[in-house]
Kinemage of the C-alpha trace (Angstrom):
@kinemage 1
@onewidth
@group {chain A} dominant
@subgroup {mainchain}
@vectorlist {calphas} color= white
{ca met a 1} P -6.478 2.843 5.038
{ca his a 2} L -3.001 1.720 3.970
{ca asp a 3} L -1.361 2.131 0.592
{ca ser a 4} L 0.416 -1.229 0.483
{ca phe a 5} L -1.582 -4.113 -0.970
{ca asn a 6} L -3.983 -5.629 1.543
{ca pro a 7} L -5.225 -9.138 0.691
{ca asp a 8} L -8.022 -8.697 3.229
{ca cys a 9} L -9.171 -5.245 2.095
{ca arg a 10} L -12.911 -4.602 2.582
{ca asp a 11} L -12.973 -0.856 1.996
{ca cys a 12} L -15.539 -1.114 -0.820
{ca glu a 13} L -18.700 -2.442 0.812
{ca arg a 14} L -20.343 -3.567 -2.429
{ca leu a 15} L -17.266 -5.482 -3.620
{ca ala a 16} L -16.606 -7.051 -0.212
{ca gly a 17} L -20.198 -8.271 0.015
{ca phe a 18} L -20.077 -9.628 -3.514
{ca leu a 19} L -16.879 -11.567 -2.797
{ca asp a 20} L -18.463 -13.003 0.365
{ca gln a 21} L -21.257 -14.395 -1.821
{ca val a 22} L -18.800 -15.686 -4.431
{ca arg a 23} L -16.861 -17.586 -1.745
{ca arg a 24} L -20.102 -19.211 -0.609
{ca asp a 25} L -21.002 -20.158 -4.169
{ca his a 26} L -17.465 -21.236 -5.133
{ca pro a 27} L -15.606 -22.431 -1.999
{ca gly a 28} L -12.436 -23.266 -3.911
{ca tyr a 29} L -12.048 -19.829 -5.515
{ca his a 30} L -9.497 -17.235 -4.394
{ca ala a 31} L -12.359 -14.680 -4.188
{ca arg a 32} L -10.281 -11.987 -2.509
{ca pro a 33} L -8.255 -8.987 -3.676
{ca val a 34} L -5.799 -10.185 -6.330
{ca pro a 35} L -2.177 -9.013 -5.985
{ca ala a 36} L 0.040 -7.902 -8.843
{ca phe a 37} L 2.156 -10.610 -10.459
{ca gly a 38} L 5.620 -10.561 -11.956
{ca asp a 39} L 9.022 -8.939 -11.675
{ca ala a 40} L 9.038 -6.448 -8.794
{ca ala a 41} L 11.680 -4.344 -10.583
{ca ala a 42} L 10.085 -4.571 -14.034
{ca glu a 43} L 10.465 -1.806 -16.587
{ca leu a 44} L 7.066 -2.764 -18.070
{ca leu a 45} L 3.878 -2.641 -16.008
{ca ile a 46} L 0.674 -3.929 -17.594
{ca val a 47} L -2.571 -2.700 -16.037
{ca gly a 48} L -5.901 -4.390 -16.668
{ca leu a 49} L -9.401 -3.619 -15.431
{ca ala a 50} L -10.252 -6.080 -12.636
{ca pro a 51} L -10.178 -9.820 -11.862
{ca gly a 52} L -12.537 -11.959 -13.952
{ca met a 53} L -15.053 -14.191 -12.186
{ca his a 54} L -13.579 -17.503 -13.357
{ca gly a 55} L -10.099 -16.163 -14.099
{ca ala a 56} L -8.059 -14.169 -11.591
{ca asn a 57} L -10.882 -14.279 -9.061
{ca arg a 58} L -10.663 -18.071 -9.158
{ca ser a 59} L -6.895 -18.505 -9.523
{ca gly a 60} L -5.537 -15.542 -7.546
{ca arg a 61} L -3.271 -14.378 -10.404
{ca pro a 62} L -4.105 -11.615 -12.922
{ca phe a 63} L -5.383 -12.849 -16.295
{ca thr a 64} L -5.090 -16.494 -15.277
{ca gly a 65} L -7.759 -19.092 -15.915
{ca asp a 66} L -10.045 -17.373 -18.392
{ca his a 67} L -10.116 -16.269 -22.020
{ca ala a 68} L -8.656 -12.816 -21.344
{ca gly a 69} L -5.270 -14.269 -20.468
{ca ile a 70} L -4.835 -16.379 -23.609
{ca leu a 71} L -3.686 -13.614 -25.947
{ca leu a 72} L -1.843 -11.756 -23.192
{ca tyr a 73} L 0.403 -14.587 -21.974
{ca arg a 74} L 1.011 -16.029 -25.445
{ca ser a 75} L 2.131 -12.587 -26.573
{ca leu a 76} L 4.294 -11.952 -23.517
{ca his a 77} L 6.025 -15.278 -24.135
{ca gln a 78} L 6.543 -14.509 -27.815
{ca phe a 79} L 8.116 -11.136 -27.025
{ca gly a 80} L 10.374 -12.477 -24.296
{ca phe a 81} L 8.518 -11.258 -21.206
{ca ala a 82} L 7.248 -14.654 -19.985
{ca ser a 83} L 8.878 -18.057 -19.505
{ca his a 84} L 5.771 -19.895 -20.735
{ca ala a 85} L 2.938 -19.144 -23.152
{ca val a 86} L 0.175 -20.192 -20.752
{ca ser a 87} L -0.649 -19.087 -17.214
{ca gln a 88} L -2.445 -22.020 -15.599
{ca ala a 89} L -2.448 -21.328 -11.860
{ca ala a 90} L -0.934 -19.031 -9.270
{ca asp a 91} L 1.512 -21.764 -8.222
{ca asp a 92} L 2.684 -22.920 -11.661
{ca ala a 93} L 6.216 -22.415 -12.982
{ca leu a 94} L 5.482 -19.281 -15.017
{ca val a 95} L 7.962 -16.436 -14.512
{ca leu a 96} L 7.613 -12.933 -15.939
{ca lys a 97} L 10.804 -11.209 -17.078
{ca asn a 98} L 11.038 -7.416 -16.795
{ca cys a 99} L 7.238 -7.339 -16.714
{ca arg a 100} L 4.608 -7.027 -14.018
{ca ile a 101} L 0.812 -7.304 -14.306
{ca ser a 102} L -1.685 -5.501 -12.106
{ca asn a 103} L -5.276 -4.261 -12.253
{ca ala a 104} L -7.028 -0.946 -11.774
{ca val a 105} L -9.358 -2.670 -9.288
{ca lys a 106} L -8.077 -5.581 -7.208
{ca cys a 107} L -11.467 -7.189 -6.472
{ca leu a 108} L -13.987 -8.843 -8.756
{ca pro a 109} L -16.849 -6.399 -9.442
{ca pro a 110} L -20.402 -7.494 -10.316
{ca gln a 111} L -20.838 -7.758 -14.099
{ca asn a 112} L -17.133 -6.857 -14.353
{ca lys a 113} L -18.115 -3.200 -13.914
{ca pro a 114} L -16.511 -1.391 -10.967
{ca leu a 115} L -18.152 1.825 -9.836
{ca pro a 116} L -16.226 5.110 -10.117
{ca gln a 117} L -15.812 5.360 -6.358
{ca glu a 118} L -14.434 1.800 -6.241
{ca ile a 119} L -11.861 2.619 -8.910
{ca leu a 120} L -10.916 5.714 -6.944
{ca cys a 121} L -10.675 3.864 -3.625
{ca cys a 122} L -8.476 1.117 -5.085
{ca asn a 123} L -6.233 3.552 -6.941
{ca arg a 124} L -3.988 4.046 -3.925
{ca tyr a 125} L -2.667 0.510 -4.388
{ca leu a 126} L -1.660 1.210 -7.984
{ca ala a 127} L -0.107 4.516 -6.910
{ca ala a 128} L 1.907 2.683 -4.252
{ca glu a 129} L 3.159 0.214 -6.873
{ca leu a 130} L 4.385 3.116 -8.995
{ca arg a 131} L 6.124 4.783 -6.053
{ca arg a 132} L 7.937 1.615 -5.012
{ca gln a 133} L 9.387 0.879 -8.433
{ca pro a 134} L 8.368 3.278 -11.216
{ca pro a 135} L 8.367 1.444 -14.561
{ca arg a 136} L 9.678 2.975 -17.762
{ca val a 137} L 6.585 1.886 -19.690
{ca ile a 138} L 2.994 1.162 -18.709
{ca leu a 139} L 0.602 -0.696 -20.974
{ca ala a 140} L -3.006 0.129 -20.121
{ca leu a 141} L -5.526 -2.446 -21.306
{ca gly a 142} L -8.691 -0.452 -21.846
{ca ala a 143} L -9.944 3.007 -20.994
{ca val a 144} L -10.557 2.301 -17.296
{ca ala a 145} L -6.979 1.107 -16.830
{ca his a 146} L -5.732 4.134 -18.793
{ca gln a 147} L -7.591 6.529 -16.512
{ca ala a 148} L -6.488 4.634 -13.394
{ca val a 149} L -2.843 4.964 -14.433
{ca leu a 150} L -3.198 8.702 -14.947
{ca leu a 151} L -4.847 9.079 -11.559
{ca ala a 152} L -2.170 6.962 -9.864
{ca cys a 153} L 0.582 9.069 -11.411
{ca gly a 154} L -1.076 12.265 -10.196
{ca phe a 155} L -2.780 13.517 -13.374
{ca lys a 156} L -6.417 14.260 -14.066
{ca arg a 157} L -8.116 11.333 -15.747
{ca ala a 158} L -8.981 13.458 -18.766
{ca ser a 159} L -5.426 14.720 -19.250
{ca tyr a 160} L -4.627 12.217 -21.996
{ca lys a 161} L -7.180 10.545 -24.269
{ca phe a 162} L -7.383 6.775 -24.556
{ca ala a 163} L -7.075 5.253 -28.022
{ca his a 164} L -5.790 1.911 -29.173
{ca his a 165} L -2.049 2.069 -29.864
{ca ala a 166} L -1.841 5.614 -28.540
{ca val a 167} L 1.439 6.504 -26.847
{ca his a 168} L 1.628 9.224 -24.199
{ca ala a 169} L 4.894 10.657 -22.920
{ca leu a 170} L 3.906 11.519 -19.368
{ca pro a 171} L 5.894 14.265 -17.657
{ca pro a 172} L 7.414 13.704 -14.213
{ca ala a 173} L 4.711 13.287 -11.594
{ca pro a 174} L 4.491 12.710 -7.825
{ca asn a 175} L 4.340 8.921 -8.197
{ca ala a 176} L 6.470 8.741 -11.362
{ca pro a 177} L 9.306 11.245 -10.887
{ca ala a 178} L 11.210 10.192 -14.019
{ca gly a 179} L 8.195 10.306 -16.317
{ca ile a 180} L 6.574 7.292 -17.976
{ca arg a 181} L 5.615 6.272 -21.490
{ca leu a 182} L 1.985 5.168 -21.362
{ca tyr a 183} L 0.857 2.840 -24.148
{ca asp a 184} L -2.817 2.060 -24.713
{ca ser a 185} L -4.431 -1.084 -26.065
{ca tyr a 186} L -7.918 -2.449 -26.206
{ca his a 187} L -8.447 -5.007 -23.466
{ca cys a 188} L -7.711 -8.680 -24.249
{ca ser a 189} L -11.280 -9.660 -23.380
{ca arg a 190} L -13.189 -12.443 -25.102
{ca tyr a 191} L -15.577 -9.884 -26.594
{ca asn a 192} L -12.789 -7.765 -28.091
{ca thr a 193} L -10.840 -10.683 -29.531
{ca gln a 194} L -13.841 -12.589 -30.889
{ca thr a 195} L -15.309 -9.499 -32.552
{ca lys a 196} L -11.861 -8.631 -33.952
{ca arg a 197} L -11.908 -5.273 -32.251
{ca leu a 198} L -8.526 -6.435 -31.017
{ca thr a 199} L -6.609 -8.817 -33.272
{ca val a 200} L -3.365 -10.612 -32.581
{ca ala a 201} L -1.631 -8.381 -35.123
{ca met a 202} L -2.959 -5.232 -33.450
{ca phe a 203} L -1.828 -6.332 -30.008
{ca his a 204} L 1.566 -7.473 -31.239
{ca ala a 205} L 2.125 -4.131 -32.943
{ca val a 206} L 1.764 -2.424 -29.569
{ca leu a 207} L 4.103 -4.875 -27.850
{ca arg a 208} L 6.637 -4.562 -30.663
{ca asp a 209} L 6.792 -0.823 -30.089
{ca ile a 210} L 7.143 -1.353 -26.340
{ca val a 211} L 10.058 -3.729 -26.859
{ca ala a 212} L 11.740 -1.146 -29.104
{ca glu a 213} L 11.149 1.497 -26.461
{ca leu a 214} L 12.727 -0.622 -23.722
{ca glu a 215} L 15.701 -1.473 -25.916
{ca gln a 216} L 16.598 2.197 -26.229
{ca ser a 217} L 19.381 3.188 -23.852
C-alpha cells in the first residue's frame, strides 16, 4: 500500500466491487477514487465524508454535481476562496484560492455509509496530504470527517468532540508539526440543509471565523 493518492486503489474490496457495478450501470461516470481538489499549498483544507453517487462519483471532483456542493461552493465564492459560485464539472474554469477540498473516504460507499475499516484504510491518503502541505486550518464537514482528521494527524478519534461550530486548537502532531485549528460544521448535505439543521447563516458564521483566523499574522 502507498500513501500517495492512487486513482486505481482497490484496497477496500466492498468499495471496489461497488464501483465496478456503478461503472456498469453508469458508463459515463468517473466511478473511481476521487482526488482532492484545489490549491496544493492552501492554508484551508476542507474535509467531507465521501463522494456522492451523482456528485463527485459522477464528476470526479469533490462536491461537484449534486446538492451537497451548492451551499459549499456558493459560500467559498462569497468568502473569497473560489473564483466561481458553482462547480459544474472537473474540467470547468473553477479555481480555488488558498483552499483545498478532500474527503475522509475517496470512493463512493453504498448508501453513502463507509464502514469503519474503510475509513481507517483510506485515512493514509488524508495523512499524506497533511504531511505534504500542512494547512493552518481544517474544516471538517460532519463527525466522520472530524474523526478522520484527528486520526490523520495522529490523535485518537475520541480526543476532541465533534459539535457544529466547535473549534479545536490541535497541538503539534506527527502529520501536523505546527499544530492545526480544526473547525467543525454539519455536513452540507441535502438532508441537513432542507431540514435547517444547517442553515446558510450557520455555515457562513463558521467560514467567517475561519477567514478571521487566516487573516491573523
